C-alpha positions as semicolon CSV with decimal commas, in nm:
position;residue;x (nm);y (nm);z (nm)
1;M;-0,210;1,057;0,593
2;D;-0,360;0,832;0,317
3;M;-0,526;0,970;0,028
4;E;-0,370;0,745;-0,205
5;K;-0,478;0,500;-0,471
6;P;-0,813;0,354;-0,316
7;D;-0,878;0,134;-0,617
8;L;-0,546;-0,060;-0,653
9;S;-0,580;-0,442;-0,662
10;E;-0,424;-0,634;-0,381
11;E;-0,112;-0,702;-0,562
12;Q;-0,054;-0,350;-0,652
13;R;-0,087;-0,251;-0,281
14;L;0,184;-0,501;-0,207
15;L;0,409;-0,370;-0,464
16;A;0,367;-0,001;-0,369
17;S;0,428;-0,098;-0,009
18;A;0,715;-0,299;-0,052
19;A;0,877;-0,019;-0,283
20;R;0,803;0,238;-0,035
21;A;0,972;0,034;0,244
22;F;1,270;-0,059;0,022
23;F;1,358;0,298;-0,078
24;A;1,315;0,445;0,271
25;E;1,565;0,216;0,410
26;R;1,839;0,188;0,126
27;S;1,784;0,562;-0,028
28;P;1,671;0,784;0,234
29;V;1,622;1,148;0,141
30;G;1,974;1,262;0,297
31;R;2,160;1,038;0,053
32;V;2,086;1,271;-0,238
33;R;2,317;1,536;-0,044
34;K;2,576;1,295;0,009
35;L;2,600;1,205;-0,364
36;R;2,598;1,575;-0,441
37;D;2,875;1,677;-0,222
38;A;3,086;1,362;-0,299
39;P;3,338;1,371;-0,592
40;D;3,124;1,133;-0,777
41;A;3,144;1,067;-1,138
42;V;2,805;0,842;-1,131
43;G;2,580;1,003;-0,912
44;F;2,399;0,686;-0,808
45;S;2,462;0,335;-0,684
46;W;2,529;0,065;-0,955
47;E;2,468;-0,202;-0,681
48;L;2,146;-0,042;-0,558
49;W;2,036;-0,030;-0,940
50;K;2,117;-0,387;-0,990
51;E;1,918;-0,492;-0,683
52;M;1,621;-0,278;-0,811
53;A;1,647;-0,472;-1,120
54;E;1,661;-0,815;-0,939
55;L;1,335;-0,733;-0,757
56;G;1,170;-0,675;-1,093
57;W;1,096;-0,305;-1,076
58;V;1,338;-0,173;-1,350
59;G;1,149;-0,377;-1,610
60;C;0,826;-0,447;-1,410
61;H;0,631;-0,311;-1,718
62;L;0,829;-0,465;-2,020
63;P;0,740;-0,765;-2,193
64;A;0,812;-1,082;-2,055
65;E;0,962;-1,199;-2,383
66;L;1,237;-0,947;-2,355
67;G;1,309;-1,002;-1,984
68;G;1,068;-0,782;-1,826
69;A;0,800;-0,869;-1,559
70;G;0,495;-0,831;-1,795
71;L;0,320;-0,617;-1,557
72;G;0,142;-0,285;-1,646
73;F;0,248;0,076;-1,690
74;T;0,075;0,140;-1,356
75;E;0,311;-0,091;-1,162
76;L;0,579;0,114;-1,279
77;C;0,420;0,429;-1,189
78;L;0,394;0,295;-0,842
79;V;0,741;0,220;-0,829
80;L;0,801;0,570;-0,934
81;E;0,604;0,722;-0,701
82;A;0,752;0,533;-0,416
83;A;1,095;0,644;-0,545
84;G;0,983;0,996;-0,551
85;R;0,917;0,991;-0,171
86;T;1,281;0,981;-0,123
87;L;1,416;1,126;-0,422
88;V;1,577;0,829;-0,551
89;P;1,870;0,921;-0,797
90;E;1,882;0,594;-0,982
91;P;1,818;0,601;-1,346
92;L;1,433;0,488;-1,336
93;V;1,314;0,790;-1,515
94;S;1,597;0,817;-1,785
95;T;1,599;0,441;-1,882
96;S;1,316;0,216;-1,713
97;L;1,061;0,511;-1,822
98;L;1,197;0,726;-2,121
99;A;1,424;0,497;-2,294
100;A;1,225;0,179;-2,266
101;S;0,909;0,368;-2,376
102;F;1,102;0,482;-2,685
103;L;1,208;0,123;-2,741
104;V;0,884;-0,061;-2,697
105;A;0,675;0,214;-2,878
106;A;0,889;0,173;-3,177
107;G;0,884;-0,225;-3,169
108;E;1,251;-0,256;-3,074
109;G;1,391;-0,529;-2,882
110;R;1,747;-0,425;-2,874
111;R;1,861;-0,325;-2,535
112;V;1,540;-0,385;-2,344
113;P;1,672;-0,720;-2,164
114;E;1,952;-0,540;-2,058
115;I;1,747;-0,266;-1,926
116;A;1,536;-0,522;-1,746
117;R;1,852;-0,682;-1,585
118;G;1,989;-0,360;-1,458
119;E;2,276;-0,407;-1,689
120;A;2,258;-0,100;-1,912
121;V;2,163;0,264;-1,889
122;V;2,009;0,414;-2,206
123;A;1,974;0,770;-2,230
124;V;1,745;0,954;-2,485
125;A;1,893;1,256;-2,668
126;F;1,583;1,446;-2,811
127;Q;1,605;1,798;-2,675
128;E;1,806;2,095;-2,827
129;R;1,842;2,455;-2,725
130;G;1,540;2,669;-2,840
131;S;1,326;2,370;-2,892
132;R;1,114;2,443;-2,575
133;Y;0,975;2,128;-2,510
134;D;0,866;2,058;-2,860
135;P;1,059;1,739;-2,968
136;Q;0,978;1,830;-3,355
137;R;1,181;2,129;-3,326
138;I;1,525;1,989;-3,385
139;E;1,822;2,093;-3,627
140;T;2,032;1,790;-3,601
141;R;2,054;1,626;-3,906
142;A;2,124;1,263;-4,047
143;A;2,222;1,329;-4,402
144;P;2,222;1,037;-4,630
145;D;2,580;0,876;-4,745
146;A;2,682;0,539;-4,913
147;A;2,701;0,346;-4,593
148;G;2,385;0,485;-4,417
149;F;2,372;0,839;-4,243
150;V;2,624;1,097;-4,104
151;L;2,484;1,265;-3,773
152;R;2,562;1,613;-3,692
153;G;2,410;1,843;-3,423
154;D;2,392;1,918;-3,039
155;K;2,162;1,779;-2,802
156;C;2,105;1,907;-2,430
157;H;1,953;1,789;-2,096
158;V;2,019;1,427;-2,192
159;L;1,902;1,254;-1,886
160;D;2,193;1,022;-1,729
161;G;2,386;1,081;-2,052
162;N;2,717;1,091;-1,868
163;V;2,690;0,718;-1,760
164;A;2,469;0,588;-2,039
165;S;2,607;0,278;-2,241
166;S;2,376;0,363;-2,522
167;F;2,195;0,650;-2,670
168;I;1,859;0,687;-2,867
169;V;1,915;1,000;-3,073
170;S;1,638;1,195;-3,275
171;A;1,756;1,343;-3,615
172;R;1,593;1,525;-3,884
173;T;1,627;1,264;-4,209
174;D;1,404;1,502;-4,409
175;E;1,245;1,845;-4,387
176;Q;0,928;1,713;-4,271
177;Y;1,046;1,377;-4,103
178;I;1,250;1,262;-3,800
179;S;1,429;0,933;-3,748
180;L;1,557;0,769;-3,431
181;F;1,899;0,596;-3,408
182;L;2,015;0,360;-3,166
183;L;2,385;0,418;-3,081
184;D;2,645;0,286;-2,845
185;A;2,812;0,524;-2,637
186;S;3,163;0,443;-2,758
187;T;3,061;0,534;-3,117
188;R;3,310;0,756;-3,307
189;G;3,205;1,114;-3,317
190;I;2,985;1,131;-2,975
191;E;3,121;1,378;-2,739
192;V;2,939;1,392;-2,403
193;T;2,988;1,655;-2,116
194;R;2,819;1,617;-1,773
195;Q;2,591;1,901;-1,663
196;H;2,508;1,958;-1,300
197;R;2,157;2,025;-1,229
198;I;2,018;2,203;-0,910
199;D;1,845;1,864;-0,806
200;G;2,182;1,661;-0,803
201;R;2,048;1,452;-1,087
202;N;2,278;1,346;-1,396
203;A;2,227;1,504;-1,728
204;A;2,463;1,590;-2,013
205;L;2,537;1,781;-2,315
206;M;2,571;1,602;-2,645
207;R;2,795;1,679;-2,954
208;L;2,744;1,479;-3,273
209;S;3,027;1,534;-3,500
210;D;3,008;1,321;-3,808
211;V;2,879;1,025;-3,655
212;R;2,826;0,756;-3,904
213;V;2,542;0,523;-3,857
214;T;2,405;0,242;-4,080
215;Q;2,010;0,147;-4,161
216;E;2,053;-0,102;-3,880
217;D;2,100;0,162;-3,640
218;L;1,739;0,307;-3,697
219;V;1,455;0,271;-3,427
220;G;1,117;0,232;-3,554
221;G;1,210;0,272;-3,936
222;L;1,324;0,576;-4,138
223;H;1,080;0,885;-4,081
224;Q;0,898;0,710;-3,821
225;G;1,044;0,906;-3,533
226;G;0,768;1,166;-3,481
227;E;0,514;0,924;-3,398
228;V;0,723;0,727;-3,172
229;L;0,865;1,068;-2,983
230;E;0,479;1,175;-2,935
231;R;0,383;0,843;-2,781
232;A;0,720;0,788;-2,583
233;L;0,694;1,136;-2,434
234;D;0,347;1,106;-2,309
235;L;0,433;0,787;-2,121
236;A;0,740;0,984;-1,974
237;A;0,520;1,282;-1,871
238;I;0,292;1,067;-1,695
239;G;0,562;0,851;-1,515
240;L;0,747;1,155;-1,406
241;A;0,409;1,309;-1,304
242;C;0,377;0,994;-1,055
243;E;0,733;1,038;-0,936
244;M;0,661;1,413;-0,853
245;L;0,347;1,310;-0,676
246;G;0,534;1,092;-0,447
247;S;0,793;1,371;-0,367
248;A;0,526;1,612;-0,315
249;R;0,333;1,386;-0,083
250;A;0,651;1,320;0,128
251;A;0,709;1,693;0,141
252;F;0,353;1,751;0,256
253;E;0,404;1,502;0,514
254;L;0,718;1,635;0,642
255;T;0,533;1,965;0,672
256;L;0,245;1,844;0,854
257;E;0,487;1,686;1,127
258;H;0,661;2,005;1,159
259;L;0,321;2,190;1,215
260;K;0,221;1,929;1,491
261;S;0,563;1,955;1,691
262;R;0,684;2,319;1,625
263;K;0,534;2,527;1,905
264;Q;0,507;2,917;1,924
265;F;0,318;3,092;2,214
266;G;0,297;2,745;2,391
267;V;0,086;2,588;2,132
268;P;0,165;2,390;1,817
269;I;0,181;2,615;1,508
270;G;-0,060;2,374;1,319
271;S;-0,314;2,511;1,563
272;F;-0,321;2,861;1,389
273;Q;-0,597;2,880;1,138
274;A;-0,394;3,053;0,868
275;L;-0,163;2,763;0,834
276;Q;-0,455;2,524;0,860
277;H;-0,596;2,677;0,564
278;R;-0,282;2,690;0,353
279;A;-0,248;2,305;0,443
280;A;-0,582;2,212;0,338
281;R;-0,549;2,387;0,002
282;L;-0,226;2,170;-0,070
283;Y;-0,428;1,865;0,046
284;V;-0,690;1,928;-0,228
285;E;-0,411;2,005;-0,481
286;L;-0,265;1,673;-0,403
287;S;-0,573;1,493;-0,424
288;L;-0,650;1,612;-0,783
289;A;-0,271;1,555;-0,881
290;G;-0,297;1,207;-0,773
291;A;-0,629;1,128;-0,952
292;A;-0,490;1,286;-1,255
293;A;-0,164;1,083;-1,235
294;F;-0,283;0,751;-1,172
295;G;-0,587;0,802;-1,390
296;A;-0,354;0,851;-1,675
297;A;-0,137;0,581;-1,587
298;R;-0,449;0,333;-1,596
299;A;-0,537;0,479;-1,929
300;V;-0,203;0,369;-2,048
301;D;-0,275;0,004;-1,981
302;A;-0,644;0,036;-2,103
303;G;-0,534;0,167;-2,451
304;S;-0,702;0,503;-2,400
305;H;-0,723;0,704;-2,724
306;E;-0,696;1,026;-2,514
307;L;-0,355;0,946;-2,377
308;S;-0,209;1,272;-2,485
309;R;-0,460;1,477;-2,318
310;L;-0,450;1,290;-2,008
311;A;-0,077;1,294;-2,004
312;S;-0,060;1,659;-2,029
313;L;-0,325;1,696;-1,751
314;A;-0,137;1,481;-1,526
315;K;0,198;1,670;-1,580
316;A;0,049;2,001;-1,545
317;L;-0,144;1,928;-1,219
318;C;0,162;1,732;-1,070
319;S;0,409;1,994;-1,167
320;D;0,168;2,273;-1,022
321;A;0,103;2,080;-0,700
322;F;0,467;2,003;-0,632
323;V;0,594;2,317;-0,686
324;S;0,319;2,465;-0,458
325;V;0,367;2,202;-0,184
326;A;0,751;2,292;-0,181
327;N;0,721;2,636;-0,171
328;E;0,475;2,617;0,105
329;A;0,691;2,343;0,299
330;V;0,979;2,571;0,295
331;Q;0,777;2,881;0,420
332;M;0,622;2,690;0,707
333;H;0,939;2,527;0,815
334;G;1,052;2,899;0,871
335;G;1,421;2,944;0,923
336;L;1,487;2,544;0,894
337;G;1,341;2,567;0,561
338;V;1,624;2,748;0,417
339;T;1,897;2,576;0,544
340;D;2,079;2,295;0,350
341;E;2,100;2,065;0,644
342;H;1,702;2,037;0,637
343;D;1,586;1,786;0,378
344;I;1,277;2,005;0,287
345;G;1,510;2,204;0,047
346;L;1,609;1,903;-0,154
347;Y;1,220;1,881;-0,255
348;L;1,202;2,226;-0,360
349;K;1,509;2,197;-0,571
350;R;1,376;1,863;-0,728
351;A;1,030;2,054;-0,782
352;R;1,195;2,286;-0,988
353;A;1,412;2,055;-1,215
354;A;1,122;1,800;-1,250
355;D;0,867;2,084;-1,347
356;A;1,098;2,183;-1,643
357;T;1,127;1,814;-1,772
358;F;0,915;1,703;-2,041
359;G;0,738;2,005;-2,039
360;D;0,663;2,243;-1,759
361;A;0,308;2,303;-1,617
362;A;0,248;2,608;-1,848
363;W;0,328;2,424;-2,177
364;H;0,134;2,102;-2,068
365;R;-0,193;2,320;-2,009
366;A;-0,141;2,501;-2,320
367;R;-0,113;2,161;-2,511
368;W;-0,431;2,000;-2,348
369;A;-0,628;2,294;-2,431
370;A;-0,493;2,292;-2,795
371;L;-0,566;1,884;-2,810
372;G;-0,922;1,997;-2,688
373;G;-0,981;2,228;-2,962
374;Y;-0,961;2,539;-2,741
């Protein structure tokens, strides 16, 4: 089945094919289960992360003068889509996508070369309890003092925060304004507690207790964090949508194989009209989601002024499609689908976690409507 990306250049097709083959060989789906069940403090392979960087994929979208490959955002999304197919747990979303988007959007060069080389995991601490996907609803404060600022507050859902060497932290520097700070993980007053998510990916809680920072730790300038947040989270939503698309496509392909091979009453269950109708509906959902996701990715490279609406459209459609595919996949696999030994359940868990990351489908539908004046 190939309903994918008909308008890619030859170079982009080669990148997508190489990434898909690499992840299928080096990070098959079952690896997620092994990492989950092992007493592993990292949750992924540093060796594999470094190898991905050497291939140029970690920093493919980053400026060449900062150590990246200088390609487009679409190229990163092709790598993310390929990684999504096998649920690759390395920090592509937290660091290559989210943190790098923050740094580039802020015009900040620090940590970017280390990210491109696979030497640093940078986590973004912007969510708080009760914020409900709104990055502007924060209580963390940066109170001015003689040397700079003192940070106090709590953050949650910090992706890969348990292994990060640096953090980008949002804090309110005024009742109306937000600023961003780039901090080393070893900074005094930072307390990080690992979370165990349903999909096995890394996340953490963060407590900031009288963390003293200077003006040099600011990212993007004083009171400039709000605009950077909006831009970076739009890019993150698009990139994650492309990763979810890859996962949904892989789950759908597994289900089609099962429908063709599983027999009841002497015939493949895929010959039953009711299951054909359900599979056809999923095919249509995936086609629409793919058009939205890569349409948004290309819009980034084109400098579109409609980026926020396109980002919400892509995330809403890909969230809906992935959840629908995962639900139906488990149903169509029957008894196999509810066993932990079968890989299809891993896609269902990832669908639930990814839907709730960077805004769920309902939140992005409401945002899309609001941005359109509805």
